[in-house]
Backbone as JSON Lines, residues from 0, in Angstrom:
{"i":0,"aa":"M","n":[-4.73,7.42,-12.05],"ca":[-4.03,6.33,-11.85],"c":[-4.16,5.28,-13.36]}
{"i":1,"aa":"Y","n":[-3.29,4.83,-13.49],"ca":[-3.29,3.89,-14.54],"c":[-3.85,2.7,-14.36]}
{"i":2,"aa":"Q","n":[-4.51,1.87,-15.22],"ca":[-5.59,0.66,-15.13],"c":[-4.3,-0.55,-15.21]}
{"i":3,"aa":"L","n":[-4.33,-1.19,-14.24],"ca":[-3.51,-2.86,-14.24],"c":[-3.94,-3.7,-14.68]}
{"i":4,"aa":"N","n":[-3.66,-4.38,-15.76],"ca":[-4.13,-5.29,-16.74],"c":[-4.06,-6.62,-15.81]}
{"i":5,"aa":"N","n":[-3.17,-6.94,-15.65],"ca":[-2.91,-8.62,-15.25],"c":[-2.49,-8.57,-13.62]}
{"i":6,"aa":"E","n":[-2.5,-9.9,-13.22],"ca":[-2.23,-10.31,-11.91],"c":[-0.7,-10.01,-11.78]}
{"i":7,"aa":"T","n":[0.33,-10.18,-12.69],"ca":[1.64,-9.77,-12.29],"c":[1.64,-8.23,-11.84]}
{"i":8,"aa":"E","n":[0.81,-7.29,-12.8],"ca":[1.15,-5.86,-12.51],"c":[0.28,-5.56,-11.1]}
{"i":9,"aa":"V","n":[-0.77,-6.32,-10.66],"ca":[-1.19,-6.25,-9.55],"c":[-0.16,-6.57,-8.5]}
{"i":10,"aa":"A","n":[0.4,-8.09,-8.67],"ca":[1.18,-8.29,-7.7],"c":[2.62,-7.09,-7.43]}
{"i":11,"aa":"Q","n":[2.93,-6.71,-8.51],"ca":[4.29,-5.7,-8.57],"c":[3.96,-4.44,-7.97]}
{"i":12,"aa":"R","n":[2.49,-3.55,-7.8],"ca":[2.09,-2.54,-7.56],"c":[2.17,-2.79,-6.09]}
{"i":13,"aa":"K","n":[1.54,-4.31,-5.56],"ca":[1.24,-4.32,-4.25],"c":[2.48,-4.1,-3.39]}
{"i":14,"aa":"E","n":[3.9,-4.83,-4.3],"ca":[5.37,-5.44,-3.79],"c":[5.57,-3.8,-3.5]}
{"i":15,"aa":"D","n":[5.27,-3.02,-4.34],"ca":[6.1,-1.6,-4.23],"c":[5.44,-0.76,-3.48]}
{"i":16,"aa":"L","n":[3.91,-0.81,-3.22],"ca":[3.21,0.03,-1.96],"c":[3.71,-0.94,-0.8]}
{"i":17,"aa":"I","n":[3.97,-2.14,-0.7],"ca":[4.62,-2.56,0.49],"c":[5.94,-1.71,1.18]}
{"i":18,"aa":"I","n":[6.88,-1.94,-0.03],"ca":[8.15,-1.33,0.45],"c":[8.02,0.32,0.6]}
{"i":19,"aa":"D","n":[7.13,1.08,-0.05],"ca":[7.07,2.6,0.11],"c":[6.53,2.68,1.77]}
{"i":20,"aa":"L","n":[5.45,1.94,1.9],"ca":[4.98,1.93,3.21],"c":[6.23,1.59,4.56]}
{"i":21,"aa":"N","n":[7.05,0.14,4.18],"ca":[7.75,0.16,4.97],"c":[9.0,1.46,5.16]}
{"i":22,"aa":"K","n":[9.3,2.06,3.81],"ca":[10.24,3.1,4.45],"c":[9.52,3.96,5.18]}
{"i":23,"aa":"M","n":[8.51,4.33,5.01],"ca":[7.68,5.45,5.55],"c":[7.25,5.07,7.21]}
{"i":24,"aa":"G","n":[7.8,3.95,7.67],"ca":[7.73,3.13,8.9],"c":[6.24,2.5,9.21]}
{"i":25,"aa":"V","n":[5.53,2.0,7.97],"ca":[3.99,1.79,8.41],"c":[4.37,-0.04,8.06]}
{"i":26,"aa":"Y","n":[3.81,-0.51,9.2],"ca":[4.04,-2.14,8.71],"c":[2.51,-2.81,9.07]}
{"i":27,"aa":"Y","n":[1.35,-2.41,9.13],"ca":[0.07,-2.34,9.45],"c":[-0.63,-1.28,9.2]}
{"i":28,"aa":"T","n":[-2.16,-1.85,8.47],"ca":[-3.0,-1.03,8.02],"c":[-3.86,-0.39,9.65]}
{"i":29,"aa":"S","n":[-4.66,0.56,9.59],"ca":[-5.28,1.31,10.58],"c":[-6.01,0.62,11.4]}
{"i":30,"aa":"D","n":[-6.56,-0.65,10.88],"ca":[-7.08,-1.89,11.31],"c":[-6.15,-3.04,11.94]}
{"i":31,"aa":"G","n":[-5.14,-2.7,11.81],"ca":[-4.0,-3.73,12.34],"c":[-3.6,-4.86,11.68]}
{"i":32,"aa":"R","n":[-4.05,-4.62,10.54],"ca":[-3.93,-6.27,9.41],"c":[-2.39,-5.87,8.92]}
{"i":33,"aa":"K","n":[-1.82,-6.99,8.42],"ca":[-0.36,-7.03,8.22],"c":[-0.76,-6.56,6.52]}
{"i":34,"aa":"L","n":[0.43,-5.75,6.15],"ca":[0.25,-5.23,4.7],"c":[0.16,-6.3,3.52]}
{"i":35,"aa":"E","n":[1.24,-7.35,4.15],"ca":[0.89,-8.59,2.85],"c":[-0.21,-9.57,2.81]}
{"i":36,"aa":"E","n":[-1.04,-8.85,4.01],"ca":[-2.58,-9.85,3.61],"c":[-3.61,-8.95,3.27]}
{"i":37,"aa":"V","n":[-3.65,-7.89,2.73],"ca":[-4.49,-6.99,2.3],"c":[-4.68,-6.59,1.0]}
{"i":38,"aa":"S","n":[-6.17,-6.26,0.24],"ca":[-5.71,-6.07,-1.0],"c":[-5.26,-4.74,-1.72]}
{"i":39,"aa":"L","n":[-5.36,-4.79,-3.3],"ca":[-4.68,-3.42,-3.33],"c":[-4.74,-2.13,-2.97]}
{"i":40,"aa":"Y","n":[-6.29,-2.67,-2.97],"ca":[-6.83,-1.03,-2.68],"c":[-6.66,-0.5,-1.61]}
{"i":41,"aa":"T","n":[-6.78,-1.32,-0.23],"ca":[-6.49,-1.54,0.92],"c":[-5.02,-0.73,1.2]}
{"i":42,"aa":"L","n":[-4.05,-1.65,0.24],"ca":[-2.64,-0.65,0.49],"c":[-2.94,0.91,-0.36]}
{"i":43,"aa":"E","n":[-3.38,1.2,-1.31],"ca":[-3.61,2.12,-1.93],"c":[-4.11,3.29,-0.94]}
{"i":44,"aa":"W","n":[-5.2,2.97,-0.39],"ca":[-5.7,3.48,0.84],"c":[-4.79,3.77,1.66]}
{"i":45,"aa":"T","n":[-4.14,2.77,2.48],"ca":[-3.18,2.79,3.37],"c":[-1.82,4.02,3.18]}
{"i":46,"aa":"N","n":[-1.87,3.84,1.96],"ca":[-0.4,4.87,1.31],"c":[-1.04,6.4,1.41]}
{"i":47,"aa":"I","n":[-2.09,6.53,1.25],"ca":[-2.67,7.85,0.75],"c":[-2.7,8.11,2.37]}
{"i":48,"aa":"Q","n":[-3.56,7.55,3.71],"ca":[-3.17,7.94,4.68],"c":[-1.85,8.43,5.17]}
{"i":49,"aa":"A","n":[-0.74,7.23,4.96],"ca":[0.48,7.56,5.18],"c":[1.32,9.1,4.6]}
{"i":50,"aa":"L","n":[0.76,9.17,3.72],"ca":[1.46,10.23,2.77],"c":[0.61,11.54,3.21]}
{"i":51,"aa":"N","n":[-0.49,11.53,3.86],"ca":[-1.09,12.74,4.53],"c":[-0.35,13.23,5.74]}
{"i":52,"aa":"Q","n":[-0.31,12.0,6.33],"ca":[0.31,12.01,7.62],"c":[1.89,12.89,7.92]}
{"i":53,"aa":"A","n":[2.43,12.2,6.82],"ca":[3.63,12.78,6.57],"c":[3.92,14.22,5.95]}
{"i":54,"aa":"V","n":[2.67,15.08,5.71],"ca":[2.98,16.32,5.41],"c":[2.44,17.08,6.24]}
{"i":55,"aa":"K","n":[1.89,16.52,7.55],"ca":[1.18,17.46,8.52],"c":[2.42,18.17,9.45]}
């Protein structure tokens, strides 16, 4: 994975992940938090989980 260098890139990556997750019907993390309220790490992990569910 590429390294994010500044806050703008982090914010853009979070926005992109939220959009992608919403397209997959995911609006909350597995522990019930809104996607907009969590860290980039949590969004990345939620995205991995959603992709894994999609291929099952």
